[in-house]
Structures are given as structure tokens and as C-alpha cells.
C-alpha positions as CSV (number, residue, x, y, z in Angstrom):
1,E,0.2,-0.2,0.0
2,A,3.0,2.8,0.6
3,I,6.3,2.7,-0.4
4,H,9.1,4.0,2.3
5,P,12.1,4.7,0.2
6,G,15.0,5.4,2.8
7,Y,17.0,8.2,3.0
8,G,18.9,9.8,-0.1
9,F,18.8,8.6,-3.8
10,L,15.3,7.5,-4.5
11,S,13.9,9.5,-1.7
12,E,15.2,12.7,-3.6
13,N,13.7,12.0,-7.3
14,P,10.4,13.1,-8.1
15,R,10.3,10.9,-11.0
16,F,10.1,8.0,-8.7
17,A,7.9,9.5,-6.0
18,Q,5.6,10.0,-9.0
19,A,5.5,6.6,-10.2
20,V,4.9,5.2,-7.1
21,E,1.6,7.6,-7.0
22,D,1.0,6.9,-10.6
23,A,1.3,3.3,-9.2
24,G,-2.1,4.0,-7.0
25,L,0.7,3.6,-3.9
26,V,1.3,6.1,-1.1
27,F,5.1,7.4,-1.4
28,I,6.1,8.0,2.1
29,G,7.9,11.5,1.8
30,P,7.3,14.9,-0.4
31,S,5.0,14.9,-3.3
32,A,6.8,15.0,-6.7
33,A,6.2,18.2,-7.4
34,S,7.7,20.2,-4.4
35,M,10.4,17.5,-5.0
36,A,10.8,18.9,-8.1
37,Q,10.5,22.8,-6.7
38,L,13.5,22.2,-4.7
39,G,15.7,19.6,-5.7
40,S,17.0,21.8,-8.0
41,K,19.5,24.8,-6.7
42,A,18.4,27.3,-8.8
43,S,14.3,26.5,-9.0
44,A,14.7,26.4,-4.8
45,R,16.4,30.0,-5.2
46,A,13.4,31.6,-6.8
47,V,11.0,29.8,-4.8
48,A,12.7,31.1,-1.7
49,I,13.2,34.7,-3.2
50,A,9.4,34.5,-3.9
51,A,8.6,33.6,-0.5
52,G,10.8,36.3,1.1
53,V,13.3,33.9,2.4
54,P,16.8,35.2,2.2
55,V,19.5,34.0,-0.2
56,V,23.6,34.2,-0.8
57,P,23.7,37.0,-3.5
58,G,24.5,34.8,-6.8
59,F,23.2,33.7,-10.1
60,D,21.3,31.1,-11.6
61,G,19.7,31.4,-14.8
62,E,21.2,30.8,-18.6
63,L,24.3,32.5,-20.2
64,P,25.1,32.1,-23.8
65,D,29.0,31.6,-23.5
66,D,31.6,32.0,-20.9
67,A,32.2,35.6,-21.3
68,A,28.2,36.3,-20.5
69,W,29.4,33.8,-17.1
70,L,32.6,35.7,-16.7
71,A,30.9,39.0,-17.0
72,K,28.3,37.7,-14.3
73,A,30.8,36.4,-12.0
74,R,32.4,40.1,-11.8
75,E,29.1,41.3,-10.7
76,V,28.5,38.7,-8.0
77,G,32.2,39.5,-6.7
78,F,34.7,37.6,-6.0
79,P,35.4,35.2,-3.9
80,L,32.5,33.0,-5.3
81,L,31.4,29.2,-5.3
82,V,30.8,27.7,-8.7
83,K,27.7,24.9,-7.7
84,S,26.2,22.4,-9.5
85,S,22.4,23.1,-9.8
86,A,21.3,19.2,-9.8
87,G,22.6,17.8,-6.8
88,G,24.2,17.9,-3.7
89,G,27.3,16.4,-1.5
90,G,29.7,18.9,-2.9
91,K,29.5,17.4,-6.2
92,G,30.4,20.1,-9.3
93,M,31.6,23.0,-6.3
94,R,34.3,24.8,-6.7
95,L,35.8,27.8,-4.5
96,V,37.0,30.7,-7.7
97,E,39.2,33.0,-5.2
98,R,40.2,34.9,-8.4
99,E,39.1,36.1,-11.8
100,A,41.5,34.0,-13.9
101,E,40.7,30.9,-12.1
102,F,37.0,31.0,-12.4
103,L,36.5,29.5,-16.4
104,E,38.6,26.8,-15.4
105,A,36.3,26.1,-12.2
106,L,33.2,26.6,-14.1
107,A,34.5,24.0,-16.4
108,A,35.7,21.8,-14.5
109,G,32.6,22.0,-12.0
110,R,30.6,21.1,-15.2
111,R,32.5,17.9,-16.2
112,E,31.6,16.9,-12.6
113,A,28.3,17.6,-12.4
114,K,27.6,16.0,-16.0
115,A,29.1,13.0,-14.5
116,A,27.3,12.6,-11.4
117,F,23.7,14.1,-12.2
118,G,23.4,13.9,-15.9
119,D,23.1,17.8,-15.4
120,D,25.4,20.2,-16.2
121,H,23.4,23.4,-15.9
122,M,25.5,25.4,-13.1
123,L,25.3,28.6,-10.4
124,I,27.4,31.3,-8.7
125,E,27.0,32.3,-5.5
126,R,28.7,34.9,-3.2
127,R,30.9,32.9,-0.9
128,V,30.1,33.8,2.7
129,F,33.0,33.2,5.1
130,P,33.2,32.5,8.0
131,A,29.7,31.2,8.2
132,R,27.7,28.3,9.9
133,H,25.9,26.0,8.1
134,V,22.5,25.9,10.4
135,E,19.6,23.3,9.6
136,I,15.8,24.1,10.1
137,Q,14.0,20.5,10.7
138,L,10.4,20.8,9.1
139,F,7.6,18.6,8.9
140,G,4.6,19.0,6.9
141,D,1.0,17.1,7.5
142,G,0.4,17.3,3.5
143,H,-2.7,19.8,3.8
144,G,-1.0,23.0,4.2
145,D,0.4,23.1,7.5
146,V,4.1,23.0,8.2
147,V,6.0,23.1,11.7
148,S,9.7,23.8,12.6
149,L,11.0,21.3,14.8
150,H,14.3,23.7,15.5
151,E,17.9,23.4,14.5
152,R,21.1,21.6,14.0
153,E,24.4,23.2,13.5
154,C,26.0,21.0,10.8
155,S,29.3,23.3,10.4
156,V,32.1,20.5,11.4
157,Q,32.5,19.3,7.8
158,R,34.8,17.2,5.9
159,R,34.7,17.4,1.8
160,H,31.4,19.4,2.0
161,Q,30.4,16.6,3.9
162,K,28.5,17.0,7.2
163,V,30.8,15.0,10.4
164,L,28.9,15.9,13.3
165,E,25.5,17.6,14.0
166,E,24.9,19.2,17.4
167,A,21.1,20.2,18.3
168,P,20.5,23.2,19.5
169,S,23.4,25.1,17.9
170,P,25.7,27.0,20.3
171,A,25.1,30.2,17.7
172,V,21.2,30.1,17.7
173,D,19.7,31.8,20.6
174,A,15.8,32.3,21.1
175,E,14.8,35.1,18.6
176,L,17.4,34.0,15.9
177,R,15.4,30.8,15.9
178,R,12.4,32.0,16.0
179,R,13.3,34.1,13.0
180,M,15.0,31.2,11.2
181,G,12.3,28.6,11.6
182,E,9.8,31.2,10.1
183,A,11.7,31.6,7.6
184,A,11.7,27.6,6.3
185,V,8.1,27.0,7.0
186,R,7.6,30.2,4.4
187,L,9.8,27.9,2.5
188,A,7.9,24.9,2.8
189,K,4.5,26.5,2.3
190,A,5.2,28.0,-0.6
191,V,5.5,24.2,-2.2
192,G,3.0,22.9,-0.1
193,Y,6.1,20.5,1.4
194,R,4.5,17.1,2.9
195,N,7.0,15.1,5.5
196,A,9.9,15.3,6.9
197,G,12.4,17.8,5.0
198,T,15.5,20.5,6.0
199,A,16.2,24.0,5.2
200,E,19.9,24.7,5.0
201,F,21.3,28.3,5.5
202,L,24.5,29.7,6.1
203,L,24.7,31.8,9.5
204,D,27.3,34.7,8.9
205,A,29.4,36.5,12.3
206,E,27.0,38.9,12.3
207,G,24.6,36.8,12.7
208,R,22.7,37.0,9.5
209,F,21.3,34.1,7.5
């Protein structure tokens, strides 16, 4: 009657979720539609901006050639991150400190993203440093309501992979927890999110997320 997909892989694949629903079964997880909206970093940025959720300055659109990408990178400002839109785990991600390194990093990121995800759509974001990685745990009931279950500190990482998670975060007070939770809930409600999910934020030294 129902399929629970585990974590990673099939749990984040909207085509699989849709196939389960089309077969008349219950997919225990987000809907295929909300997964598709949030599964791409470019799409997720657009949803977040429309919902009034703060995002890192950057660019996630299409450009005709490398010269246009370089011009856009100058607008965003260095240092910046080149990131794969399609996947996670640091695949396709490159830190670019100087303009002279940008086009090589973009090409290398595209190759890695294409091999890992079959999709070489890239985006660029200004680097936030120093920063903490703070996640808000969410749960949606599938009927329009979403609650925040507060934060996890996930800043201890190796190769862009979390090594340690700590809850509550030592950097988050009650007021910041409220504001981050409200922003995460707005994002989830914007796509009718169902089941468990996570909104990931960067928290800078001034307390901006």
C-alpha cells in the first residue's frame, strides 16, 4: 500500500515519487511536485526569493557563453562558489578566489556535475566566510500546515559532507531560532511540502542568515 524510500537516492527522486503515486501507492515523503521545485538549487532559489526567504547573492540563470558567465561572476564578486544546480554532496562545487581561476573552475564543475547527475547546469554564489551551516528541521502534514522542529548545527564538515550534527546550535538564540524557523516554514509552505524536510542556511558572523 505504501513505499518508504529510505534516505538519499530514491527519496530525492521526483520521477520515482510520481511513479509510486501513479501506481496507486502512497509515497512516504514529499510530493513529486514539491521535490521537483526544491530539488534543483536554481529552482529552490527562485521559490525562496518569491517566499521572502533570504538567499546568498548569486546567479542561477542561463547564459550564452563563457564571456557572459565571466561578466556575471564579476557582478557577483569574488571570492565565489561555482555549484551544480542538480545535486548535492559537494559534487561540482568549486571555490574561486580570483577572476583568473573562474572559467577553469566552471568547466571542471560542469564536467563533474554531468558525470554525477547527468545535468551540467551551474550556478554561482558569493562566498559567505566565515559562516556556520545551520539546518532547520521541518515537518509538513500534507494539508497545508508546516512546523519547524528547530535547528541543528552542521558546521563540522569534511569535503562538504557533514561529520557532526549538534542540537541546539550554540550560535542560535531564541529570537534567531524564531526568525530562521519562520523563514524555513514559509519556504516549505510555498511548495505545499509534505513529510520531513530540511532547510539549510548559512549563518554569518553578524548573525545574518
